[in-house]
C-alpha positions as CSV (number, residue, x, y, z in Angstrom):
1,X,-12.2,34.3,-70.5
2,X,-13.3,30.8,-69.8
3,X,-17.1,30.1,-69.2
4,X,-18.7,28.6,-66.1
5,X,-19.4,25.6,-65.4
6,X,-23.2,24.8,-64.2
7,X,-23.2,22.6,-61.9
8,X,-26.3,20.9,-60.4
9,X,-27.3,21.3,-57.1
10,X,-26.7,19.6,-54.3
11,X,-30.4,18.2,-52.2
12,X,-30.7,16.1,-49.2
13,X,-31.7,12.8,-50.2
14,X,-32.9,12.3,-45.9
15,X,-35.4,15.5,-46.2
16,X,-36.1,14.2,-50.1
17,X,-36.8,10.2,-48.8
18,X,-39.1,11.6,-45.3
19,X,-37.1,11.1,-42.9
20,X,-37.1,13.1,-38.8
21,X,-35.2,10.7,-37.3
22,X,-32.1,8.5,-38.5
23,X,-31.8,4.8,-36.5
24,X,-28.6,4.0,-35.2
25,X,-29.7,0.7,-36.5
26,X,-30.8,1.0,-39.8
27,X,-26.9,0.3,-41.4
28,X,-28.5,0.9,-45.4
29,X,-29.6,3.9,-44.3
30,X,-26.3,5.3,-42.8
31,X,-24.0,3.9,-45.7
32,X,-25.2,6.3,-47.9
33,X,-23.6,9.0,-45.9
34,X,-20.5,7.2,-45.0
35,X,-17.4,6.6,-47.9
36,X,-15.9,3.0,-48.7
37,X,-13.2,3.6,-46.8
38,X,-15.8,3.8,-42.8
39,X,-15.7,7.7,-43.1
40,X,-18.0,9.9,-42.2
41,X,-19.0,11.7,-45.7
42,X,-19.0,15.9,-45.1
43,X,-21.5,17.2,-45.9
44,X,-20.4,19.6,-48.9
45,X,-19.9,16.3,-50.9
46,X,-23.4,14.4,-49.6
47,X,-26.1,17.4,-49.7
48,X,-27.4,16.7,-46.5
49,X,-29.1,19.6,-44.3
50,X,-27.7,20.3,-41.2
51,X,-30.2,18.9,-39.2
52,X,-29.7,15.4,-41.3
53,X,-25.8,15.7,-40.8
54,X,-25.8,15.9,-37.0
55,X,-28.5,13.0,-36.8
56,X,-25.8,11.0,-39.4
57,X,-23.2,11.6,-37.7
58,X,-24.6,10.9,-34.3
59,X,-25.8,7.1,-35.6
60,X,-22.6,6.2,-36.9
61,X,-20.4,7.0,-33.9
62,X,-23.2,5.2,-31.8
63,X,-23.1,2.0,-34.3
64,X,-19.4,2.2,-34.5
65,X,-19.5,1.5,-30.2
66,X,-22.4,-1.0,-30.9
67,X,-20.3,-2.7,-34.0
68,X,-22.1,-2.7,-36.3
69,X,-20.7,-0.1,-37.8
70,X,-16.7,-1.2,-38.5
71,X,-14.2,1.9,-37.5
72,X,-11.8,0.7,-39.6
73,X,-12.0,-0.9,-43.5
74,X,-9.1,-3.2,-44.1
75,X,-7.9,-2.9,-47.9
76,X,-5.1,-4.4,-47.2
77,X,-6.8,-7.8,-48.9
78,X,-8.0,-5.4,-52.0
79,X,-4.1,-4.2,-52.5
80,X,-1.9,-7.1,-52.0
81,X,-4.8,-8.4,-54.7
82,X,-4.0,-6.7,-57.0
83,X,-0.2,-6.7,-56.4
84,X,0.3,-10.3,-56.2
85,X,0.3,-10.5,-59.8
86,X,3.6,-8.5,-60.3
């Protein structure tokens, strides 16, 4: 029988930093919970608590509306450079 894998417990980074409110103007703090394409990472991947995840989602959506964070990240320039050699 296969051995069970033991994963490290995920923890909320925001509660560890003792942050009570996540502001939409602090883009460096928001990028913790965003992928490289600008998508909001789910709780099961980041380990955020429910309260922190809701604050992050609202803050990212507000920052997108205020044009502080892009809705879509253009990766076409990156892929064109990779395929230009061939």
